[in-house]
VMD Tcl script that draws the C-alpha trace (Angstrom):
set ca {
  {0.09 -0.30 -0.03}
  {1.55 3.34 -1.34}
  {0.82 6.73 0.70}
  {1.99 10.07 0.00}
  {3.16 12.27 3.06}
  {3.66 15.99 2.63}
  {5.65 18.16 5.31}
  {7.66 21.05 5.24}
  {11.42 20.94 5.94}
  {13.82 23.86 6.16}
  {11.28 26.19 4.49}
  {10.59 23.78 1.59}
  {7.71 21.35 0.90}
  {8.83 17.53 0.72}
  {6.75 14.79 -0.75}
  {7.60 11.37 0.73}
  {6.12 8.33 -0.60}
  {5.88 5.39 1.59}
  {5.78 1.93 -0.46}
  {4.58 -0.12 2.51}
  {2.21 1.55 5.04}
  {1.86 -0.49 8.01}
  {-1.90 -2.08 8.90}
  {-2.15 -0.03 12.03}
  {-1.94 3.30 10.03}
  {-4.43 2.41 7.45}
  {-8.33 3.29 7.62}
  {-10.75 0.53 8.01}
  {-14.73 1.02 8.24}
  {-17.61 -1.47 8.72}
  {-19.24 -2.95 11.88}
  {-21.35 -1.88 14.56}
  {-19.26 1.33 15.42}
  {-18.75 2.57 12.04}
  {-21.01 1.14 9.08}
  {-23.72 -1.01 10.46}
  {-24.51 -3.85 7.98}
  {-20.96 -4.61 6.97}
  {-18.71 -7.04 8.74}
  {-16.06 -5.52 10.94}
  {-13.51 -3.63 8.79}
  {-15.02 -5.19 5.60}
  {-15.99 -1.84 3.89}
  {-14.00 -0.90 1.10}
  {-13.66 0.04 -2.58}
  {-12.70 -3.28 -4.61}
  {-9.35 -2.22 -5.21}
  {-8.73 -2.36 -1.44}
  {-9.67 -5.94 -1.05}
  {-7.67 -8.85 -1.80}
  {-8.49 -12.00 -3.72}
  {-10.18 -13.49 -0.60}
  {-12.37 -10.39 -0.12}
  {-10.48 -9.35 3.07}
  {-9.70 -5.68 3.48}
  {-6.06 -3.99 3.07}
  {-6.99 -0.64 4.48}
  {-6.91 2.39 2.82}
  {-5.58 6.15 2.95}
  {-8.74 7.81 3.43}
  {-12.26 7.12 5.15}
  {-15.81 8.99 5.03}
  {-18.30 7.75 7.54}
  {-21.64 9.37 8.18}
  {-23.92 8.44 11.05}
  {-27.07 9.55 12.32}
  {-29.37 8.07 15.01}
  {-32.53 9.05 16.44}
  {-33.76 7.19 19.65}
  {-37.43 7.19 21.15}
  {-38.91 5.72 24.36}
  {-42.18 4.25 23.13}
  {-43.44 2.96 26.69}
  {-42.62 1.16 29.68}
  {-43.33 -2.54 30.12}
  {-42.52 -4.63 33.13}
  {-40.33 -1.76 34.03}
  {-38.16 -1.95 31.33}
  {-38.34 0.98 28.80}
  {-39.37 -0.12 24.98}
  {-38.42 2.15 22.16}
  {-37.79 2.76 18.49}
  {-34.25 3.45 16.67}
  {-34.00 4.93 13.31}
  {-30.48 5.21 12.02}
  {-28.74 6.17 8.59}
  {-24.90 5.03 8.04}
  {-22.91 5.79 5.02}
  {-19.44 5.77 4.25}
  {-16.32 4.07 2.37}
  {-12.81 3.57 2.45}
  {-10.25 4.92 -0.40}
}
mol new
graphics top color blue
foreach p $ca { graphics top sphere $p radius 0.5 }
foreach p [lrange $ca 0 end-1] q [lrange $ca 1 end] { graphics top cylinder $p $q radius 0.2 }
display resetview
């Protein structure tokens, strides 16, 4: 996985290309904490999946979550409610 890193050094801009970005520095999405409806860390464009469908991680991520919760009634001492949510996103 290649990544471009820009930084300033001595008053000039420097571009450094990293050929093998470690997995701990890549972005992953999918699962109950990011985009529900996808398995954990399995959301990605097809170019970021290996032959077995496992994610390699990406250089950028977009995740949008919205959730509305409403308590409807109490039953046997428990609050019963409804939840509406919208999740969207991708890893590039």
